N, C-alpha and C positions, 0 to 999 in steps of 0.2 A: 544567259548571255547570247545576244544575236550575232556578235562578231565571232569569227572562227579563229582557232589558234593559228599562229604564224607557222607556215611550212606545211600545213595539212593539205591533202589532195581533195579537191572539190569536184563534184559532178552536177550537171544541170538536172534539176528535178523534173524538167519538161521533156528533154530529149535524151538525157543521159550523157551528153558530151562533157569531157573533162574541161574544167575551167581553172586556169592557172590563177594563183593567188594575186598576181598583179593585174588581172583583168576584172572588170566590174560587171561585164556582160558575157553571156554564152556566145562563142564565135559562130555557132550554127544557127540557133533560133533567136538570139538576141535577148533572152530572158535576163532580167536584172538580177545581179547577185544579192543586192540588198533586199529584194522582195522575195528571196527564197525562203521557204519554210525553215524554221529554226531547228534544222536537223543537221546531222553530220554523217557523211558517207565514208565508209571505210573499205569498201571492196572495189575491185576493178569495174569500169563502166560497162554494164550490160543491163540496161534499163535501170530502174530505181533500185538502189542497193539496200541491204538490211540497215535499219536505223539504230543509233545509240541515243541515250537520253541526253538532252541539252542541259545547260546550266540550271535553268529554272526547274526543269523536271527533276534533276538530281537533288536540288534543295528540298523540293516537296517530298520526294521519296525518302530522303534522309530524315525529315521530320516525322513521317509516318512510321519509319522503322524505329526511331527513338521512342515515340509514344507507345508503340507495340511492346518494346522492351520494358518500359516503365510499368505498363499494365500487367504484363506477364510476370515481371519481377515482384510486383506488389502482392500477387496471389501465390507466388511459388518460392520467393527467395527471402528468408528471414532477415538478413541484414538490410535489404531494401525496405522491408516492412517496418523495421525499427527506425530507419532513417526518416521515412515519410510520416510515420505516426507522431514523431516529435518526442522530446524527453518527458513532457508532462503526461502524455497519453500512452507512453510505451507500455505494452502489455506485460504483465508479471505472471510468472509461473505460479499456479495455485497449489499451495501445500495443503492437502486434505487434513493434515494433523496440526496445522498452524494454530488453530484455536485451542486445541487440547494442550499444545506445547506452551502457548501463552499462559494458560490458566495454571499449568504445572509450575511455570517460572514464577508466577505471582504467589502461588502457595509457598514455594520455597523461600521467596523473598520475605514473606511475613514471618515464617517460622524462624528464619535466620535473624530477622530484625528484633523480634521479641526476646530472643536469647541474648543478642548483642546489647540490647538496652539495659538489661540487668547487669551484664558484665561492665558496661560503660559506667553505671552508677557505682558499682562496688569497687572498681579499680580507678575511679576518678579519671577516666580517659574517654572523653566524648567521641573521639575519633573512631572508637569501636562501633558506635551506632551511626555516626555521620555518613559513612560510606554507603549506607542504604537509603539516604535521604537525597531528594533532588536539590542541587545547589540553588540558592536564592529563594527557596520555597518557604511558605509560612510555617510548615511543619518543622523545617530545619531550625528556624528562628525560635519557635515555641519550645522545642525539645532542648535546645541549647540553654534557654533560660531555666527550664525545669531542672535540667541536670545541675546547674549551678545552685539552685535553691535546695535541692536534695543534699548536695555536698555541704552546704552551710548548716543544714539541720542534722547532719550525721546519719541520714537514713540509708539503709541497705535493703536490697531486694533479693528475693529468691523466686525464680519463675516456677510456678506449679504446673501450669499447662497453658497452651495456646490452641484453641479450637478454631480451625478455619471453616467459615460458613460459606455463604453465597459469593461467587466470583462472577462479576459481569463480563460479558464479551467485550474485548477491546474495541473502541471506536476507531473510525478512520483517522482520527487525530492522535491515536496511540494513548488513549486514556481509559482506565478501568477502575472499578471499585471492588474492595474485598472486605467482607464482614469477618471480624475476629472477636472471639470471646477470650479475654486474657485474665489469668489468675496469678497473683503474686503473694508471697509472704512479704510483709513490710515490717522491718525491724527498726525500732527507734533506738536512740542511744542508750536508754535505760534498760534495754533488753526486752521491752514490750513487743510482742509480735501480733500483728493483725493480718487478716486475709483481705486483700483488695481484689475485687472481681468486677470487671467492666466489659461492656460490649461496645466495640468501635467499628466504624466504617472508614477504611483508609482509601484515599485516592492515590493511584499510581500513574506515572507518566513514563512513556517509552521514548528513549533517545537513541538514535542510530549510533552504533558503536559503543554505547554505554549500557544498554539494556533498560530494565525497569527500575524506577526509583520512586520512593514515597514522597508525596507533596502536600497532602492535607489529611486531617483526621476530624471526624465528627462522632459524637456519641450516638450509638444505636440503641434505642430503648428496648428493642426486641432481643431477648436472650435465648429464644428458641423454645421456651416452655411457658412463657407468660408469667413466671414468677420473678420477683425483684431480686437482684443480687444481695447477698447477705454479708455484713461485716461483723467481725468478732472483736469485742473490746473486753478489757480486763477490769473486774471489780475486786476490791480487797478490803480486809480489815485485820487489825493486829491488836493483840493484847498479851502482855508479858512475853512468853516464849512461843506464843501461837501466832503464826503468820498465814493468812488465808488469801489465796487468789483464785478466782473462778471466772469462767467465760460468760458473756452475755451477748446475745444476737441483736444486731441493729439493721435498719434499712430494709426490713421485709415489707412487702406491699400490704400484707395483712397484719395489723397490730394484734389481733386475737391470736394468730398463729405464733407471732413473735413472743407474746407473753406466755403462751403455753410452753414453748421450749425453754424460755428463761426461768420459769417457775421450777421446772425439773432440775435445771443446773444449779440454781440458787439453793434449792432444798438440800441437795447433796453437800454443798459448802456449809450451809447452816447446821446440818446434822453433825458434820465433822467438828465444826467450831464448838458446838454445844458439848460434845463428848470430851473434847480436849479441855474446855473450860472447867468441867466438872473434875477432871483429873488434877488440874492446876490447883483448884480449891482444896482438894483432899491431900495434896502432896506438899503443902506449904511448910509443914513441920518436919518433913523428911530432910535428912542432911544432904542428899544429892539432888535436891530439887533444882538447883541452879544448872544442872546438866540436862534437864529435860528440854525437848524441842519438838515442835510440830509445824509442819508446813503443807500447803496444798498448792497445786498449780494445774495447768492443762496444756495440751498440745493439739492443734488442729491438724488432723491427718490427711483429710481429703474433702473436697467440696465440688459439687457440680451444680447445675441449674436447679435441681430438685432435691438434692441431698447434701447434708453436711455430717461429717464423721470426725469425732474428736475423742481424746482420752483425758479423763480427769484423774489426777494421782494425788496420793497423800503419803507423807513420810513422817514417821514419829519415832521418838525415843523417850520412854517413860520409865526407865530403870531396867535392870536385867542385863543379860549378856550382850544383847544386840537390839537394834531398832527393828522396825517393820515398815513395809510399804504395801500399798494397794494401788492397782490400776483398774479403772472402770471405763469401758468403751461405751460411747453413746453415738448412735446414728439416727438422725432425725430426718423426717420428710418435711421439706421446707414449704410444701403446699398445704399440708394439714397440721403440722406440728407434732405428729405422732412419733413416739419413740419406736424404732423398728428393732424388734428382737431378732436374734440369730435364726430362730425357728421360722419367724415370719419372713425373714429375708430369703432363706434358701429352701425351707421345707424339710419334712421328716426324712425323706430318702437321701437328701444331701447330707443331713446330719450323720446318718449311718455311714455314708461314704467318707465323711470327714474323720470319723473316729478311726477308720482303717488307715487313712492317710497319716493321721497324727501318730499312730503306733509305728508306722513305717519310719517316720522321722525320728521318733524316740530311739528306735533300734539303730538307725543310721548314725545318730549323734551320740549313741551310748549314754543316754540320759538316765540316771537312776530315778526310778519312780516307785511309789507304793504299789503293791500287788494286791488284788488285780487292778488293772487300769479301769477306772470308773467312767471315764469319758465325759462328753459334753452334757451339761445339765441345763435346766432352765435358768440357773443363776450365772452361767458362763456368759461373759460379755465378749465383744469383738469390736473392731473398727475396720473401716475400709482403707486400704493402702492406695488403691487406684480404682479405675472402673472395671478391673478384672480380678483383683486380688483383695481378699480380706484376711485379717489376722485375729485368730482366736487367742484369748488371754486366760491363763490359769494362774491363780494367785499363789503366793507362798503357802506351803503346806496343803494345797488343794489336791494335787496328785503326786507331789514329790516333796522331799525334805527341804528345810530352809536353805541348805547349801546349794540347791538347784536354782534358787531365786524365782522370780516371776518367769513363767514359761510362755513363749509366744510362738504360734505356728502359722505360717503363711499358707493360705489355701485358695484355690481358684473358685470363682463363682460366676 
């Protein structure tokens, strides 16, 4: 501003004489007030006084100070940094464990969901599984339809295991994939039980405030070993009081391996049927023949990508004080079809250790046995309870009296 504030004291910039505000010229030298430099004098007249900034100078200085503060604040003051960076570009604190935490959350999600799925089917309550699924997703729609169909068919499930495989790193959009190998017992209304084993790739989506939810599923042909998943179906035949059921393997990649396993299982059933049929023919004239009974069945105990372990059992009554039963364990290599004996499975040293463990269990449970304890033989069979435990089977009369029944001992391997 070139005009001076009203009431301010002015001095001539040429001679230093005081100029009253009502005068336009210096009374001594005649210097025009309008032509004076745009400065303001603040001291008594004694030559040119010390200067203060004019209006234009003050504005320029203010702009410079403001810009200085902005620049300084950008590099030193976090709130300003956040303000000028904008909401979309705002820097985020980096959590070094975020990827590990995401993968752990995804692993937990799939373990919870596979368990919840069987509970949802068995309790006819889809909401138990729905909470793990992304609203509006194709997986939610598909699983709701499958749940309804299983209810109509009267199917029930029992989760055997869920093995979590590869988990992808979450993308910037909050999407990840998880490979899962799932195994279920599938029970039909007639009591038939099969093992369902499938490998899936799930897609999961992250939603702020909601966490991870499953949105898609696709079949994953890789099971981690290159072998195809096996299904177990029941074959049976009946005659008079003889009722035979036995397992057969399906869906193996190698037909030769599948036939090799099935031949062993069928042979056991055929031998049992033949022996009972002979007794049936010989006992027709006996008065208590109508009380005779014979049946066989099986139970799948454990299955992995490479192994399947089951028990084939027979129960008979052909006269006398009581009936009898036999349990035979079978563990097969699904890659070769070989029947794996106990000695082949664990070795001689482990067999000796097992005999010591079994005697300890006998003493702890106070089981009456024949003396001396004869221990595991080449005829002793077993089955796998899981990937860390096997069960050794002793038949009636093998090491203990009939009253002790069939003896089973859980052992680590």
